[in-house]
One Martini backbone bead per residue (centre of mass of N, CA, C, O) as a GRO file, in nm:
protein
  100
    1UNK     BB    1  -7.662  -9.341 -10.886
    2UNK     BB    2  -7.522  -9.619 -10.841
    3UNK     BB    3  -7.279  -9.623 -11.042
    4UNK     BB    4  -7.106  -9.388 -10.926
    5UNK     BB    5  -7.079  -9.513 -10.646
    6UNK     BB    6  -6.938  -9.773 -10.736
    7UNK     BB    7  -6.698  -9.637 -10.874
    8UNK     BB    8  -6.593  -9.491 -10.621
    9UNK     BB    9  -6.557  -9.743 -10.448
   10UNK     BB   10  -6.357  -9.888 -10.638
   11UNK     BB   11  -6.139  -9.668 -10.631
   12UNK     BB   12  -6.094  -9.675 -10.324
   13UNK     BB   13  -6.014  -9.973 -10.308
   14UNK     BB   14  -5.769  -9.958 -10.495
   15UNK     BB   15  -5.613  -9.749 -10.330
   16UNK     BB   16  -5.592  -9.916 -10.069
   17UNK     BB   17  -5.435 -10.153 -10.195
   18UNK     BB   18  -5.191  -9.985 -10.291
   19UNK     BB   19  -5.112  -9.874 -10.012
   20UNK     BB   20  -5.073 -10.149  -9.873
   21UNK     BB   21  -4.852 -10.248 -10.062
   22UNK     BB   22  -4.649 -10.016 -10.004
   23UNK     BB   23  -4.625 -10.072  -9.700
   24UNK     BB   24  -4.508 -10.356  -9.727
   25UNK     BB   25  -4.259 -10.268  -9.887
   26UNK     BB   26  -4.138 -10.090  -9.665
   27UNK     BB   27  -4.101 -10.312  -9.453
   28UNK     BB   28  -3.928 -10.505  -9.626
   29UNK     BB   29  -3.700 -10.303  -9.686
   30UNK     BB   30  -3.616 -10.250  -9.394
   31UNK     BB   31  -3.546 -10.543  -9.329
   32UNK     BB   32  -3.326 -10.582  -9.547
   33UNK     BB   33  -3.141 -10.349  -9.451
   34UNK     BB   34  -3.099 -10.446  -9.156
   35UNK     BB   35  -2.972 -10.715  -9.225
   36UNK     BB   36  -2.727 -10.599  -9.379
   37UNK     BB   37  -2.622 -10.413  -9.148
   38UNK     BB   38  -2.584 -10.647  -8.934
   39UNK     BB   39  -2.356 -10.789  -9.128
   40UNK     BB   40  -2.154 -10.544  -9.206
   41UNK     BB   41  -2.237 -10.396  -9.431
   42UNK     BB   42  -2.229 -10.148  -9.614
   43UNK     BB   43  -2.438  -9.886  -9.639
   44UNK     BB   44  -2.475  -9.914  -9.949
   45UNK     BB   45  -2.578 -10.211  -9.934
   46UNK     BB   46  -2.823 -10.160  -9.752
   47UNK     BB   47  -2.961  -9.962  -9.945
   48UNK     BB   48  -2.976 -10.155 -10.187
   49UNK     BB   49  -3.152 -10.369 -10.048
   50UNK     BB   50  -3.388 -10.175  -9.990
   51UNK     BB   51  -3.437 -10.066 -10.283
   52UNK     BB   52  -3.530 -10.336 -10.410
   53UNK     BB   53  -3.807 -10.341 -10.215
   54UNK     BB   54  -3.890 -10.066 -10.274
   55UNK     BB   55  -4.054  -9.819 -10.367
   56UNK     BB   56  -4.074  -9.585 -10.584
   57UNK     BB   57  -3.909  -9.305 -10.441
   58UNK     BB   58  -3.772  -9.386 -10.192
   59UNK     BB   59  -3.658  -9.325  -9.865
   60UNK     BB   60  -3.334  -9.401  -9.713
   61UNK     BB   61  -3.231  -9.489  -9.373
   62UNK     BB   62  -2.916  -9.525  -9.193
   63UNK     BB   63  -2.852  -9.635  -8.852
   64UNK     BB   64  -2.660  -9.610  -8.541
   65UNK     BB   65  -2.729  -9.749  -8.195
   66UNK     BB   66  -2.487  -9.896  -8.097
   67UNK     BB   67  -2.604 -10.228  -8.143
   68UNK     BB   68  -2.801 -10.083  -8.339
   69UNK     BB   69  -2.987 -10.104  -8.636
   70UNK     BB   70  -3.149  -9.854  -8.854
   71UNK     BB   71  -3.430  -9.864  -9.083
   72UNK     BB   72  -3.578  -9.618  -9.306
   73UNK     BB   73  -3.887  -9.604  -9.496
   74UNK     BB   74  -4.005  -9.366  -9.744
   75UNK     BB   75  -4.332  -9.309  -9.894
   76UNK     BB   76  -4.559  -9.232 -10.153
   77UNK     BB   77  -4.894  -9.229 -10.202
   78UNK     BB   78  -5.090  -9.226 -10.451
   79UNK     BB   79  -5.288  -8.923 -10.483
   80UNK     BB   80  -5.536  -8.706 -10.435
   81UNK     BB   81  -5.454  -8.491 -10.221
   82UNK     BB   82  -5.538  -8.640  -9.920
   83UNK     BB   83  -5.441  -8.931 -10.050
   84UNK     BB   84  -5.140  -8.835 -10.013
   85UNK     BB   85  -4.956  -9.044  -9.840
   86UNK     BB   86  -4.730  -9.136  -9.585
   87UNK     BB   87  -4.500  -9.400  -9.586
   88UNK     BB   88  -4.371  -9.635  -9.334
   89UNK     BB   89  -4.063  -9.813  -9.248
   90UNK     BB   90  -3.923 -10.007  -8.969
   91UNK     BB   91  -3.597 -10.138  -8.866
   92UNK     BB   92  -3.440 -10.354  -8.618
   93UNK     BB   93  -3.096 -10.456  -8.542
   94UNK     BB   94  -2.853 -10.667  -8.434
   95UNK     BB   95  -2.536 -10.669  -8.430
   96UNK     BB   96  -2.328 -10.938  -8.493
   97UNK     BB   97  -2.069 -10.861  -8.319
   98UNK     BB   98  -2.247 -10.876  -8.037
   99UNK     BB   99  -2.282 -11.171  -8.070
  100UNK     BB  100  -2.150 -11.394  -7.824
   0.00000   0.00000   0.00000
C-alpha cells in the first residue's frame, strides 16, 4: 500500500516541477520579447527572441499600447486530464524612443 502511494506522490512532484519550469520559461520568454520590442526591433524579431526562450508549442503575442509594448506567452503544461493546465507569462516594457 505504501509503494503505490509513494510512486503516485513522486509522479505528482515531478509533474509540479515540470509545470513550474515551463511557467518560468514563459515569463523569461515574455521578458525577452518585451525587451526586443522596446528596442524598436521588428515584431518578427521580438517574437523570435521570445520563441527562443519559450517552451515548445507556445503561442506568443506582441502588442503596443501607447508608449508600452506588451508580450504575452501561453503554453500548455503536459499532463493527463485536469492536470493539463494553461501557463502564461506576460511582460510590459516602455518603448525606448519615449525615454529621455
